[in-house]
N, C-alpha and C positions, 0 to 999 in steps of 0.2 A: 463240321467247321462253323456252321451258323450258330449252333448251340454254344460252342466254346466262345465265340465272339460276343454273344449275348450275355453269357455269364461274366465275361471279363468286363464288359461295359457296365453291367449291374454292380459288380464289385467296385469299379472305379467311381460310380455314382454314389454308392454308400460311403466310400472314403471321403468324397467331397462333402457329403452331408455331415459326416463326422467332424471334418475339419471346420466346417462352418459352425457346427454346434459348439465346438470348443475354442473357437477363435476369440472368445471373450475373456479368457483367463490370463491374458498377458499382463494386465495391470493389477488385478485384485489379489492374486494368490500370494504374492511375495511381499509387497511393501505395505499394504493397508492392513496392519495388524493391531494388536491391543495397545501399541504405543500411541495410536490415534484415538482409539475408543475401546473401552472394555467389552463392547458388544461385537467386536470383530470376530470372536469365536462363535457367535450365534448367527450373524448375518454376513453377507458378502457383497462385493462390488464387481461389476462386470463391464467390460468395454466391448461394444459391438463393432465389428468391421465387416464390410461386404467383401468377401474373399474374391480376389482377382480384379477388383475394381479400385481399391484404395489401399494405401499403405497401412501397416499395423501400428505405425507411430502416430501419436496425437499431433495434429498440425492445424486444426481448424477451430471452430467455435464449440466450446463444451456444452453439452446438453445432458441433464440428469433426468432419467425416467424413473418414476416412483409407482410401483404397482399398488393395487388396492387390496381389499379384503380377500384372502385366499388367492391372491394374484402371484404372478411370477415375473422375473426379470426377462423371460423369453418373450413376453408380450411386446417388447420394444422392437422386435425384429421387423415387423411390417413397416412401421414408420421410418425406422432407420434405413431399411433397404430402399424405400421410396426416395428418401432424401439423397442417398448416394447415387441412385440411377437418374435422378433429375439433375444433380450437379455435374455428373460425368456423362457425356454422351456415349462414350465407350471407355473401356478400362484405362484409367489414368489420364483421360482427355477431358478437359473441362468443357461443358456445354457452352454454346454461343450465347445462351441467355444470361450467363454470368461472366463471360469473358470481359475483362476491362472494367468491371464494376466494383472491384475491391471486395467482393463477397467470397468468403471462405467456405469450405466444406464443414460438415458437422461431425463432431466426435460424440457419439451417443454412449453415455454411461448408464447403467441400470443397477439399482440396488436389488438384492435378492433377500426377501424376508421369509423364505421357506414356507410360503403360503399361510402365514399367520392370519388368524381370524381377528383382525384389528377392529372391525365394526362393533364387536361385542364387548370390548375390554379397553378401558382407558389407559391402564399402565402399558399395554402392548402398543397402543398408539404413541405414548410418550417415548417408549424405547425406539420406535421407528423414527420419530422426530429427531431424537438425539443422534441416532446413527446417520440419518440423512444429512444432518448438519455437519457431522465429522466428515462424511463423504465429500461434501462440497469443498471443505477446506483441503482435503487431500487431493481432489481433482485439480483445483486451482493452483496447487503447489507445482504442477507440471507445466504451467503456462506463465507468460510474462506478467509482471505486476499490473494491477488494475483490470485484469481480464474478468469479465462477468459471465455468468452461466445462465442458460435458459432451463427452466424447470418445467417438466410435464408430469402430470399426475392423473392416474386413472382411478376412478371410484374413490375409495378412501385415501388413495395416494394423493388426491387433490387436497384433502384435509391436511395431510402431512406437509405438503408443499406450502399451503397457506400458513401453517403454523411456523414455518421457517422464517417468515417475515416478522419484523422488518429486517432487511439485510441488504447491505451495499453490494454484496456479491451476486445477487440475483437480478437479472435484467428484465425478465418477463416470466409470467406464469400462465401456462395453458392447462386447463383441467378438462377432463373428459368423463362424463357421466358421474360427476361428483355431487353428492348431496350436501350442498353448502349450508342450507338453512335449517335442516331437520335431520337429526341422526336416524339412520334406518333402524337401529336397535336402541331403544331408550331404556335400557336396564342398568346403566352405570352412570353415576353422578359425575365421574371423572371425564367421561366423554362429553357431557354437557359443559363442563368447565373448559375443555379445549375448544368447543364450539363458541363459547362466550368470548374467549380470547381472540379467536379467528374473526368474530364479528367486528371487533375493534380494528383489527388489521385491514379488513375489507373496506371499512368506512374511511380510514385515514391514510393508509400506506400508499405512497405514490407509485409503487410498482404496477405496471400494466397487467391486468388479469382478464382473461377471457374464459368463459365456461361454455363447453359444447355439450348439449343434452340430446338424448336419444328419443325422447317423446314417449308415446304410448307403447312403442315396441319394447322399451326397456321394462322388463318384468321384475327387476331386482330392487329398484328404488323408485319411489314416486318422483317423476321428472319435475314436478313443481318445486321440489327441494333443490333442484339443480340450478335454479335461477338465482343469479347473484343478487344480493340486496342492493338497491339503488343508493349510491352515496348521497344523492339529493334528498332522500328521506331523512337523513341525519343532519346533513350540512347542505343547505340550498346553494351555497356558493362553491361547492366542491368541484374540482376539475380533474380528479383522479379518473383514470380510464378503467371502467368496468363494463364488460359486454357479455351478454348471453346470447347464444344462437342455437336454435333447435335444428337438428339435421334435416327436418322437413322443410326448413327455410334455407338451408345451406345450398348454394348454387352447385348444381351438378349431382346433388344427392336427392333432394326433394322427397325424402321418405324417412320414416322412423328407422332407427338403428338400435339393435339389441345392446344390452349392457356389455357383454364380453366382446361382441362383434365391433364395438366402437374402435378398438385399436387396430383392426385389420380390414375393415370395410374400405375398399379402394377409393370410393368417392369421398371418403372423409380423410383417410390417412395421407393421400397425396397433397391435399390442401394444407393439412397440418404441417407436413414436411416442408412444403414450399414456403409457408409463412415463417417457419423456423429458419430456413435458409435466408430469407429476406431480412429477418430480425438481426442476423449476424452483421449486416452492414448498416444498421441504424445507429445514429449518433445521439439521439435524445429520446425521451419518453414520448414526445409528440410524433417523432418519426415512427416509433413502434406502434403508436395508435393508428396512424395512417396505414401502415402495413397490415396490421391485424384486421382492420376494417376492409381493406382491399381484398384480402384473401379468405377471410372467414366470416365477415359480418357485413357484407355489402347491402344487406336487405334493410337499410334504414338510415343510419346516423350520418356518418361522414362520407360524402361522395368523393370519388377520386378526382384529381385535378383534371380540368378540361385540357385536352390536347388535340389540336386540329391539324390538318394537313394543308400544305400550301397548294393553292389552285394554280396549276401551270398555265402559262399564258396561252398555250395552244388548246386549253380545255374549252369545251363548248357547253352551252346550257340550253335547256328547253323549258319554256314557261308554260305552265298548265293553266287551264281556265279556272274561274272561281268555282268553289265547292266540288272540285274534282280531286279524288284521292290519287296518290302515287302508288301504282301497282306494277312491279317488275318481276317477271319470272325468268330465271336464268339470265340475268343481265350480262352484257359483255362490254368491254371497253371502259373508257373514263368519260363521265358526263356529269354536268350539274343540272338538277331539276329544280325549278323555281315554283313555289306555291304562293300566290298572293294572300296577304294577311288582312286586308281591310275588312272583309266580312267577318273574319275570325275575331277581330278586335271588338266588333259590334256585338257579338254573341258571347264574349268572355270564354272563348274556346281555348283548349290546350292542344299543343302540337304533340302528336304521338307518332313514333317511328318504330317499326318492327323489322328486324333483319334475321333471316334464318340461314344457318350454316355460314355465317360470316361474323363481322365484328363492327361495333361502333366504338372506336378507340376511346379509352383503353380496355373496354370490356369485350371479351370474346370467349367462346367455349374453349375447352382444353385443346381440342384438335379441330380448329376451324379452317375453312378454306380461304381462298384469296379474296373473297368478296369483302368489301369494306365500304361502309357508308358513314359520312360525316355530316352532321347538320350544321347550318350556318344561318346567321341573320344577315341579310343582304339588303342594301339600299342602292337604288339606281333606276334606270329607265330601260324597259324592254319594249322595243317598237313593235315586234310581232311575236306573239306567243307560240307560233307554230314553226318558226324558222330558227335553225341553229345559229347562234350568234356568239361572238367572242366574249370572253369574260372580262375583258378590259373595261367595259362600261359599268361593271358592278364592283361594289366595295363590300366585302364579306368579312365577318368576324365569327369565331366559334360561338355556338348557341349554348348558353349555360343550362344544364339539365336540372330538373327537380327530382327526377327518378332515372336511374341508370343501373340496370341489373339484368340478370339472365332469368328467363322464364322457361319452364319445361314445355315441350310440345308433344303431348301424348299422341301416339299413332292410332288412328281409328281402328277398331277391331282387335286391338292388342291390349293386354292388361297394363295398367299403369299404377304404381311402378311394377316392373317385372319381378315376380316373387323370387326371393333369394339372390337377386342380381341388382335390383335398384334401377336407376335410369342411366342412360348414356348422355353425358354432357354435350357431346358433339351434336346432338339433336336439339339442343336448346335454342331459344330465340332471344335475341337481345332486345330489351325494351328501353326506349328512350322517351321521356316525357319532359316537356318544358313549357313554361308560361310564355305566351307570345309577347315579345317586347313592344313598347310603344314606338310609333313611327316618329323619327325626328322631324322637327318643324320645317327644316330646310330641305327635307328629302322629298323628291317628286313621288316616289313609290317605294314600297318595302316588300320584301319577300322572305320566305323561309326556303333556304337553298339546301338541297341534299346532294352532296358530291358522292358519286358511286364509282368505285373502281372494281372491276370484276374481270374474270377470265372465262366466263361462260360455264361455270360450274353449277352443280345442282343446288341452287339457293334462290331466295326471293327477298324482295324489299317491299314493304307496305307502309305508307305514311299518309297523314292527313290531319285535319283539325277536328277535334272531338269536343262536343259541347258537354259541359258538366251536367250529369244527370244523376240525382240522388233520390232514393226512396227511403223514407223513414217509416219503419213498421212498429206498431204498438203491441205486437204479439208478446205475451208473457208466458211463463211456464204454467200458470193456472189456466190460461186459454188453451194450452195444449192438453192439459189434464181433462178439460171439459169435453174433449172429443177430437183433438187435433186442430191444427190451424193451417189455413191456406193463405198464400200471398200471391196476388195477381200482379203481373208486371205490365206496364204500358206497352203498346206496340212500338217496337224499335224503329227508329228512323234510319234512313239509308246510311248516314255518316256516323252512326253511333258505334264506337269501338269499345267503350267502357260503360259499365253500369255499376252504380254504387248503391248497396243496400245496407242500412244500419238497423240494429235491434237494441235501442236504448233501455228497454224494459225486460229484456230476456236475460234470465239468470245465467251467468257465465261462471261455471265452477268445474273443477276437475272431477267431481263426483257424478256429473251429469253428462250423458252422451245423447245427442239429438240425431234423428234420422231425417235428412232432407231429400225429398224425392222431386226431381224436376219433371215438368211436362212440356212437351214441344208443341209448336203451333199445328203442324201437320206431320206427325211422325211417319205416316205411311207414304208420303209423297217422295218422289225421287228428285233430287236437286244436286247441283254441282257441289263438290267438296270445297269448302273455303280454304284459303291459304292457311289460316290459323283458326282451327275449330274452337268452339266455345270452351273457355277455361275458367273454372271457378277458383277464386282465391279467397280463403278464409283466414282472417287476421283477427286475433283476439288479444295479442300482446306484441310489443315491438320486437320481441325475440322469437315469436312463434308464428309461423305462416304455414298453411297447408294448401296444397294444390290438388284439384280434382278435375277430371274430364267430365263435361256435362253431356249426358246421354238420356234420352227419353226413358222415364220410369226406372232408371237405375239409381237405387238409394245411395246416399252419401252419408257417412258417419261424421258429424261435426263434434269435435271435442276440443278441449282447451286445458291448459295448465296455468291459466292466469291467476286464479285464486283457488285455494284448497284448504282443507282442515289443517290447523296448527301452523299455517304459514302467514306471517304478517303481511298485511295489505301494502302495496306500493302505489305510488301515484300513477304508475304505468299498468296496474292490474286491478281495475275496478271490478266489483262483483257483477255489475250489470252493464255489459258492453260487448258487442260483437258486430263485426262488419264483414260483408261479402263484396267482392269485386268480380265482375264477369268481363273477360277480355275475349274479343273475337274480331277477325278481320272483315267480316261482312255478316249481314243478316239474311235470313231466308226461311225456308220451311223447317229447318232444324233448330231455329231459334227458340229459346225457352221463354214461355209466357206465363208460367205458374209454378209455384213451389208449394209442397205440402210438408209440414213440420210436425214430427212426433217424437216421443222419447223412446230410445232403445233401452227397454227395461233390463234385458239380460246383460247388456254391456254395462249399464249403470250399476247393477248388482255386483258385477265383477269389480268395478272401480271401488265401490264401497268396501268390498271384502278385502281389497289390497291396502286400503287406507286405515282400516280400523282393527287390525288383529291385536295390537297392544291394548286398544280400548276394550275389546272383548275380554281379554285376560283380566284387566283391572276391574271391569264391571262384574265379572264373575266372582272375583274376590269380594266385591261389595255385596253381591247377593248372598254369599256364604256368611259374611259378617252380619247381615240383617237376619239370617236364619238363627245365628248364634245369639243375637240380641233378643230375639223372641224366646229361644230355648232357655237362656239364663234368666229371663224375666219369669218364665213359667216355673223354673226351679225354685224361685222364691215362694211359690204357692205350695211347694211340697213335692213336685214331680218333674223330673227332667224328661221332656219328650224325646222320642227317637228322631233320627235324621229324616226318616220318611214322613213322620208326623209333622216335623217342622216344615218340610217342603210343601206338604198339602196345605198347611195353615197359611204359609207365605203366599202360595199361588192363589188360594181361594179368598183370603181376607186382605192381605197387604198389597198384592200385585195390582189390582185395579186402581187403587189410590196412587201407587207409585208411578203407574203409567201416565196418569193425568199430571202429576207433579213434574215428572221428567220432561213432558212436552212443554209445560209452562216455563220451566227453567231454561229449556233450549231456545225459547224466544227472547231471553234476556241478552242484551248486547255485551256479553262477556268478552274478555280478552281471548285471542286465538289460542292461548296456552292452556285454557281451562275447558273442561267438560267436552263438548263435541268439537270445539275449535271452529265453529261455523259463524261466530259473531252475531248470533241471534237471527239468522236468516229464517224467515217463516216456513218456506217450503222444506228446508233441510231439518227443521225442528221435528218433523215426523220420524227422523232417524232415531231419536232418543228412545221412545217406547219400543221401536223395533229392535234396537240393540239390547234393550233391557230384557225383552222376551227371549231373544237368542241366548243371552248370557244365562238366564235362568234355566233354559233348556240344556245348555252345556253343563251347568251344575248338576242337574238331575241325571244326565247321562254319566257324568263323572262319578256320581254316587253308586250307580249300578256297576260301573267299572271297578270301583273300589271293592264292592261286594264280591265281584268275580275274582279279584286278586286275593281276597281273604279266604275264599273257599278252600283252595288247596292247603293253605297254612292251617286253617281250622281242622281240616281232615287229618293233617299230619299230627297235630297236637292231640287229637282223639286217639290216634294209634299209639302214640308214645305213652310210657308209664306216667302216672301223675307225678307232678313235681312237688317236692317237699319244701319249696322255698318259703321263707317267712315273710309275711306282709308286715311291713313296718310303717306305721302311719306318722310317726313323729320324728324319728331319727334318720340319719344317713349312714349307712355302713361304711366301714373303713375302706373296703374295696372300691366302693363307689367314689369316694374322695380321691383315691389313687387314680382311678380311671379318668375322672374329670381333669385332674392335673395333667395326666399324660396326653389326653386329647387336646387340652388347651395348648400345651407345648408343641404338639404336632401342628396345630393350626398356626401358631405364632411363627414357627420356624420353617415349615415345609408346605403343607397343603393349604389351599384356599378354604375360607370358612364355608363357602358354598358346598364343598364336599362333605363337611361335617353336617351341614343341614340335611343333605340327602341321606346321610347315615341316620340322622334323627328320624326322618320320615320312615325309613325301613324298620327301625326299632319300634316306632309307634304303630306301624302297620301290623307287626307281629303281636304287639300287646293287644290291639283290638281283636285280631283274629283269634288269639289264644283264649281270650276272656269271653268270646261269644258263645261258647258251647255249654256254659253253666245253665242248669235247668231253671226256667223261669218259675215264678210263683203261679200255682194253678189258678186259672181264670185270669181276670184282669189284674195287673200289678197294682197293689195298693199304694196309696200315697202316704207320705208321713202324716199328713193332716188327718187321713182316715184311719190310721192305725190306733187301736185303743191302748194308750200307754198310761192313762191316769190310774187305772186299777192295778198296775204292776209297779209299785214303788221299789226302786232299786237302791235307795239310800234311806237311812233312818234320820229322823230329826232329833237333835239333842238340844234341849233347852230352847226350843222354838226356832232354831236356825240349822242350816245344813252345814255339815262338817266339810273341811277341805278334803281334797282327794287323798292326801297322805293319811288323814285321820280316819277315813271310812273304809280303808282296805279290809279291816277285820270285821266290819259290820255289813259288808255287801253280801247279798244272798247268793248262795251257791247254786248256779243254774243247773248243774248236772244232777242235782237232787230233786228238782222240780220239773215234772213233765210239761206243765203249761209254759214254763219259762223256756224250756228247750224248743218248743214249737215257735214261740215268739222270737227267739234268737235266730232260728232258721229263716223265718220270714224277714227279719231285719237284715240278715246277711244277703238274702236273695234280692231284697230291695236295694241295698247298697251296691251290690254287684251290677244290677241293671242300671242304676243311676250312674255308676262309674263308666259302664259300657257306652251309654248314650252320650255322656260328656266326652269320652275319648274319641268316639266316632265323629262328633262335631269338630273336635280339634284336628282329627286326621283329615277331614274334608278341607278345612282351612289350610293346613300344611300342603295338601295336594295342589291347591291353586296358587300357593306361593312358590311351588317348584318351578314353573316356567320363568319366574323372575330370577332364579339362581342357576338354572340348568345351562344357559349359554356359557357361563364361565367354566363349567365342567368341560365343554367342548374345547374351549380355548386352552385349558390346562393340559388336556390330553394331547391336543395338537402340538403344544409347545414341547411336551416331553418326547413326542415322536420325532420332531424335526430338529430340536436344539439339544437333545440329549437329556438324560435323567438327572444330570447335575446342574442344569441351567436354572438359575434362580427365577422364580415366578413373582414378579414385583406386584405389590399391593394385595388386597383381599386377605390379609392376615389379622384383621380386627376380630378377635375372638369374642368381643362383647356383643357383636351382632347375632351370633349363634348361641351364646351362653344361655339365654332364657329357654331356648328349645332343648338344649342339653339337659338342663335341670328338669324341665317339664317332662320329657320322655322318661327320665330316670325315675321321677317320683310316681308317674302314672304306672310304670311297670312294677313298682313295689307296693302299690296300694290296691286294696279291694273295695275302696269307697271313692266317691267323687272328690276331686281335688280343688277345682276352681268354680264349683257351683255357687249359687247365690248365697247360701247360708255359710259356706266355708270361707269364701274369699271376700265377703263383704256385700253390703246392700247396693253399692253403686258401681260395682265393677263391670256390670253388663253395658253401661253407657260407653265403655271403651270400644265395644264392637260397633256402636253407632258412629264413633269417630273414624274407625277404620273404613266403614262404608262410605262416609262423606269424602275422605281423602281419596279413596279409590275412584269415586265418581268424578270428582272435580279435578284432581291432580294426576291421577294414575295414567290417564291417556297420554299425557305429554311427558310426565316424569314418573315412570312406573317404579323406579327404584325407591321412591318415598313410601310406597305401599308396604313393602317388606319392612322398612325401618319402623313405621308406625305399628305394624302388627307385632314386631319383636318387642317394641317398647311396651305395648299393652300386656303381652305375656309376662314380661318382667314385673310390671306393676301388680299384676294379679298374683304372682308368686310372692312378692313382698307382702301384699295384703293378706295372703293365706298364712304366712309364717310370722306375722307381726305379733308382739306380745299381747296386744289388746284382744286380737282375735283368738289367741291361744287360751287366755283366761276365760273368755266367754264360752269357748268350745268345751273346756274341761269342767266348767261349772254348770253346764246345761244338764 
């Protein structure tokens, strides 16, 4: 009986899951077809409904969720479910938080892009933009006129959402883990074009936009690219709403969030859902700005309006002596506590109030108790500070805060934040800071009053006047390199609740991670646990704040995303700036009196590795181009070196000079779009020679990998019977012309040109492997300069001049009848074969390093065919001229037994083109990698034209 009941219950649960899974196809499957957009057969639109909680009919505020690279419409479920369960306290019953406020529920729509790889391909992004625009028109057709939609975008979906602007149909844009300022894959010029258009929208469009970033936990994008550009950098008078908030600064989260976890992390999703619910009731952009700041970005800009509570006539107050803090543990009842401010004014103190498990209206944790504290500025006379008196003798007004936010309260002995769980917002502490007002002239006395209402729950209140204490440290990154740096703190005074430490000379960059180790006064002593243990707050950017629990000898990783490679500097993100705040309710034996600062080298290396993969690819192309520059220059002396010889020569002769030059160039104040993107920072200039050494090492490893790939092909060609193919130096067979036309039509109509380039690489790999088994000349391979050719005249002179090629055919010596000439022909053939082999392997190495610049589109194409069908058009990438030079090149090299593009055949100056490729790869390739392939393709085309030009042809036949 029990097993039957369990099976029935499980089947019922699966049925509910199935219904919930398919509850979204009510809107999209029937009406949103190709009459709205031709992309309807490729993508789809879904409506999410919380089964059993809300109706399947659209009836609230529309929201469109746009997934990112390889994302799915299913990612909307967590946020949509949270919004439904916040709006409804129970199925179809509106929560008391929204009753009577005119706020409607949310209708979550989500576009399904079939997990397209939009980050690598501009045309795919354009298709998603076009489809999303049509989806908005379709969704709004189901609502009354003038209805506006809220757009949410995750990852590259935020780029799509930004590209939909300007639009009168969009009320606000919320992006999550979106790389706004730097494309994660910089291999497509069309992606850069979309980013340039978006930059104009971000600077000028009035639509409120907020960006939520995951920080260091996000391993898929560098989070510094998630920071929205400040409109004030372009227009100082701009009033458009642009905010960025890191989840480490987001109240209730206080930790980094992974890229994919951003859409389902509870501490993040419930706030996004609540902000969207509140946006539905906003009437203007200013109202939306207040709502977004209140729910998502309270750590800085616009403070919520001050709301006080009326002091009932029956309330009583208690006046505290001078210099005494307010400390309440588990308070009960209603009472006003008065703190005199005369001494505070004399010392320029700030009033600080901390409330645990309660609220300072309107700020409170998500699940707070009934404890409530409200600060006031009061004037009046208190006759006896120890006797309860009526409040009728006091005149109080709400105290205006300078800071009002939620702080985490780490539990001693437990990890913070809890791994895989984050923090519990209910354990947060409300922080209130305010400048002490001046006493009116006609007032006898003035006080800071704290009205406390409580029911004896587990909570506490701590308040008092705090003197401003700031320590400015001159520690720099070079001081740390010299052996570490130590910072000693002055002994804390009894009333010191905040300490402020600034580092104006310390390099603040996303590439560097520091280790801060605190030291306590007496860590072995036993002392009472303070209400609020020491909390370290690291702030390097208005959008980024990190919280750490201070414990003796426990290292803390200080990192930032304020400035980074290839990111333009903002007025809010200086390269040299970092500040620390220490909050504590009391001082004692556990108080920190010293910090030691070092560099976490392993973490720093990890940061560098994640910021410079594209740079390594481009600089490897540069290293190969420099190898070819040297090889082609040597070919002008009569001998083309092998790839291994070129590598040895480059490493032994050219490398030391290049390392010095690369470091000097790194010190130049270049634009962040060029070279290393570090704007000439001296310490980071050391990265240039390091990356150059790594790139050269990668090229060496890739050459051995190519040899490994050629080995089985070479073995196969030895086993197969010898080919009778004819090597044609001058002409192009008719079959080749037909093949070229067929491949060109295939690229123009069906496949991307990147696929054709991969095919060229495979053909050239076979050409190099099949030509490597020819027997070399015994001993060292002779050069053209060393071969005795003067004693073997092959043409006769008639009348003191040499005949044309056509007239000397009958006068040429028959090689088959002269043994000496047969030996010379064999030597010449061997020399030509080796010259051609070395040239082809250099070209193969270059093509190998151009592969990473074209391979991403192959993944996009295969993904499109798998998800959208084999008949779906693949927009863009049909420019056959980009791959045409390589098509001609691999065909000619496969039909020739002599060198094609060497110094003597293609001209005296063609090797300078490789130097141009190297310079473009070094300076532009890091930020605009697609330019490297374009320059390489152009150089190959110029070399082929120079090789087949009439001038070169006459010089070659007359030689």
